[in-house]
C-alpha positions in Angstrom: 0.0 0.0 0.0 1.2 3.5 -0.8 1.2 6.3 1.7 -1.1 9.2 0.9 0.4 12.6 0.2 0.3 14.7 3.4 -0.8 17.8 1.4 -3.6 15.9 -0.4 -2.3 17.0 -3.9 -2.7 14.5 -6.7 -1.7 15.2 -10.3 -3.2 13.0 -12.9 -1.9 12.0 -16.3 -4.5 14.4 -18.0 -3.0 17.4 -16.1 0.5 16.4 -17.1 -0.6 16.0 -20.7 -2.3 19.4 -20.8 0.7 21.1 -19.3 3.0 19.4 -21.8 0.8 20.6 -24.7 0.9 24.2 -23.3 4.7 24.0 -23.1 4.9 22.7 -26.6 2.8 25.6 -27.9 4.9 28.1 -26.1 8.1 26.5 -27.5 6.6 26.6 -31.0 5.9 30.4 -30.5 9.5 31.0 -29.3 10.8 29.0 -32.3 8.8 31.2 -34.8 10.1 34.3 -33.1 13.7 33.1 -33.3 13.2 32.4 -37.0 11.9 35.9 -37.6 14.9 37.3 -35.7 17.3 35.3 -37.7 15.6 36.4 -41.0 15.8 40.1 -39.8 19.4 39.7 -38.8 20.3 38.4 -42.3 18.6 41.4 -43.9 20.4 43.7 -41.4 23.7 42.2 -42.4 23.0 43.0 -46.1 22.0 46.6 -45.1 25.2 47.0 -43.1 27.3 45.8 -46.1 25.5 48.5 -48.3 26.2 51.2 -45.7 29.9 50.2 -45.5 30.1 50.4 -49.3 28.5 53.8 -49.2 30.9 55.0 -46.5 33.9 53.7 -48.5 32.6 55.5 -51.6 32.1 58.7 -49.7 35.6 58.4 -48.2 37.1 58.0 -51.6 35.3 61.1 -52.9 36.4 63.2 -50.0 40.0 62.1 -50.5 39.8 63.1 -54.2 38.5 66.5 -53.3 41.2 67.0 -50.6 43.9 66.1 -53.1 42.5 68.6 -55.6 42.5 71.5 -53.0 46.1 71.3 -51.7 47.6 73.6 -54.4 45.2 76.5 -53.5 46.9 77.5 -50.2 50.3 76.9 -51.7 49.5 79.1 -54.7 48.1 81.8 -52.4 51.3 81.7 -50.3 53.4 82.0 -53.5 51.4 85.0 -54.8 51.6 86.8 -51.5 55.4 86.2 -51.3 55.8 87.5 -54.9 53.7 90.6 -54.0 56.0 91.1 -51.0 59.1 90.8 -53.1 57.7 93.2 -55.7 56.8 95.6 -53.0 60.2 95.5 -51.4 61.9 95.9 -54.8 59.8 98.9 -55.5 60.6 100.4 -52.1 64.3 99.9 -52.4 64.6 101.0 -56.0 62.7 104.3 -55.4 64.6 105.0 -52.3 68.0 104.6 -53.9 
């Protein structure tokens, strides 16, 4: 003979079966959500690759513009130096 449970709680096979079905449904819901997350992650990875390509293209364009602008300050310095030399020559030739 078996001793009765002191709390008087008995769980039958039907309750266990119903609970197992509930857990199975919840697990199925989680599985679908994980599949959606994985699909979204794959799309995100493609978007990130596009953004990286755009950044690389933008960086190349900026570098090209920077290379084209370097002569301007140098040219301005040379013109101002030439103006200074011409001014000094004019000052010394008139004074002498």
